[in-house]
C-alpha positions in Angstrom: 20.9 3.8 -1.8 22.4 2.4 1.3 20.9 2.5 4.5 23.7 4.6 5.5 22.9 7.4 2.7 19.2 7.0 4.0 20.1 7.6 7.7 22.3 10.4 6.6 19.6 12.3 4.6 17.2 11.7 7.1 19.3 13.1 10.0 19.9 16.7 8.1 17.7 19.5 9.0 16.0 21.9 6.2 19.0 24.1 5.9 21.4 21.4 6.3 19.5 19.7 2.9 19.2 23.0 1.2 22.7 23.9 1.5 24.0 20.7 0.3 21.3 21.3 -2.6 22.9 24.6 -3.3 26.6 23.9 -2.9 27.6 20.1 -3.7 29.7 19.6 -6.1 28.9 17.6 -9.3 28.4 14.2 -8.8 27.6 14.4 -5.0 26.6 11.1 -4.4 23.3 11.9 -2.0 22.1 13.9 -5.1 22.6 11.3 -7.8 20.0 8.6 -9.2 17.6 7.3 -6.4 19.6 8.6 -3.3 18.9 12.1 -5.2 15.0 11.6 -5.6 15.0 10.5 -1.8 16.9 13.5 -1.1 14.6 15.8 -3.1 11.6 14.2 -1.5 13.0 14.5 2.0 13.8 18.0 1.7 10.5 18.9 0.3 9.0 17.6 3.3 11.0 19.4 5.6 9.7 22.9 3.9 12.4 23.0 0.8 13.6 26.0 0.1 12.1 29.2 1.8 13.1 32.8 0.6 14.8 33.1 4.3 17.3 29.8 3.8 17.7 31.1 0.4 18.9 34.6 1.6 20.8 33.3 4.4 22.7 30.6 2.3 23.6 33.4 -0.1 25.7 32.0 -3.5 29.0 31.7 -1.9 
């Protein structure tokens, strides 16, 4: 994971993290390997998916 990737993840809101988690294309670098593990950790720390976020995002 690069410092730029870490900073990008840290700057994302709970909603933005959940949106990327649900809608990212296969192979998204922020969701791969150690970066993906960090992404999941930060998303969980910020509250993860809530029913409200899930409903708001939908399944477009």
